N, C-alpha and C positions, 0 to 999 in steps of 0.2 A: 350622525354627522349631517345628514341631509337637512334635518329640521333646523340645525344650527345655522347652516348656510342660508336657508330661507329667512330665518330670523335676522341674520346679518344684513341681507339685502333689504329687508323691510326697514330696519333701523337706519340704514344709510339713506334710503329713499325718503324716510320721514325726518331726516336731519338729526336723529338721536345718536350722535357720535359717541357719547360716553357709553351708551348701551352697546353700540357696535364694537367698541374697543373691549368691553367686558366679554363679549362673545368671542372675539379674536383671541383673547387671553385663554378662554376656556378651550378653544380649538387647539391652541398651542400646547396646552397641558395634556389634552387627549393624545395628540401626536407624539409627545415625548414619552408618555406612558406606553404607547404601542411600540415605540422603538426600543425602550428599555426591556419590555417583555420579549421582543425579538432577540435582543442581545443575550438575555438570560437563557433563552432556549438554546442558542448556539453554544453558550458557555457551558450549559449543562451537558451537552453532547461532548464537548471537549473534556470535561471533568470525568465523565463516565469512562472514556477511553484511557485517560491517564490513570484512573483507579484500576481498571483492568490490567494495564501495563504494570503498575506497581505491585499488584498482588500476584499476577501470573508470571511476571518477569520475562515477558516476551512481547513481540510486536508483530502484528499481521498486516498484510496489505490493506485489508478492510479497515482496520483501526487507523492506519496511516492516512487513508483517504478521508475518513471521518474527521480526524484531527485537522488535516490540511484544509478541508472544506469549512469547518467551523471557524478556523482562524481567518480565512479569506472573507467569510460572510461577516464576521465581527468587524473586521477592518472596514468593509463597505458600509455597514449599517451604522457604525459608531461615528463616522465622519459626518459632521453637520453639513448642510447645504452650502455654507459659506466656504467650505473646503479648508478652513484654518482652525477649527475648534472641534471638540468631541463631546459626545454625550457622557462618556465615562473617560475621565482623564487618566493618564498613565499611573498616577499615584493613588488611584481609587480602587484598583482592581482587587487587591487583597481583602479589603473590607467588603467589597461587593460580593466576592466569592464566599467569604465566611458568613456574611449576614443573609445573603439572598439565595445561594445556589448549592452549596456543598452538601447539605443534608438531603436535598432531593436527588442530587446526583448519586449519592451513596445508595439511597433506597432504590433508584432505578438500576444502578450497576449490579445490585444483588441478583437481579434476574439473569445477568450475563456472565458475571465472574465465575469461572470454573463451571460453566453451564448451570448456574443457579444453585451451586452447592451450599451457599451461605445465605441466610436471611439478612435483612438490612441491619439488624442489631449485631449479628456476628461480624458482618463486614465492617460496620462502623468501628468495632473494636480493633480490627486488623489494619485499617487504613491510617496512614500517617498524613493527617489533614494538612499539617504545615508543609510537608514535602509536596503534596498535590498542589497546594496554593502557590508555593514558590515556583514549581514547574510550569503551572498554568500562567503565572505572571511573566515568566521568562518568554513564553510563546506570545503572550499578548503584547509584550514590549516590542516585539518585532513589527507589529502592525503600525507603530508610530515611526519606524526607521526605514522601512522598505516599501517600495511601490508594489502595487498589485501584481505586476509582472515579475518582480524579483522575489516576492514572498514565498511562492511554493518551493523554490530551490533552497531558500534559507531555512524554511520549516523542515524540509527533508533532511538537511544537514544537522539541524538541531535534534531531530528525532533519533539520529544515530547515537546520541549521547544518553538516551534512555536505556533502561534494562532491556536487553535483547535487541537493541538498535543496531549493533554491529552485525549480528546474525541476520537481521532483516536486510541490511545494506548488502551483505554478501549473498543474499538469496537463500540462506539456510533458515530452517524453522525448527 
């Protein structure tokens, strides 16, 4: 990116504004790719924990913390600088999950589900992808409706609806 900034400065100083705008477009594209990569990383973490929850039918404090933090980070990163639009719109999550993230999440979750008892192929047969996608979309929808301050409490309440959620809320494991 440093070279692009040097080139941008040179283009502006030389009055080559069309070239400068092309560099700005390139920088914007690089920035958006980096942000989408960051969102995918947090989304993968969310999906891993939802997969573990679905298969193991329980919820731990550690999983709750990971889900809550992933949702909060996605909310923060997804909001554009103008504070009125998003990199991933609310109606795009299901496709984004199915096309970009779920297979990697299943592969990564295979190391953790039941202490690695299943390989990624076995786990892929066990996981209800549609349910995982719907559950993740439900959590992601919260990021558009609640402030960063309100979000943790709403996420916690939503977590109680997952398998083992009532036990987690009551402090039972």
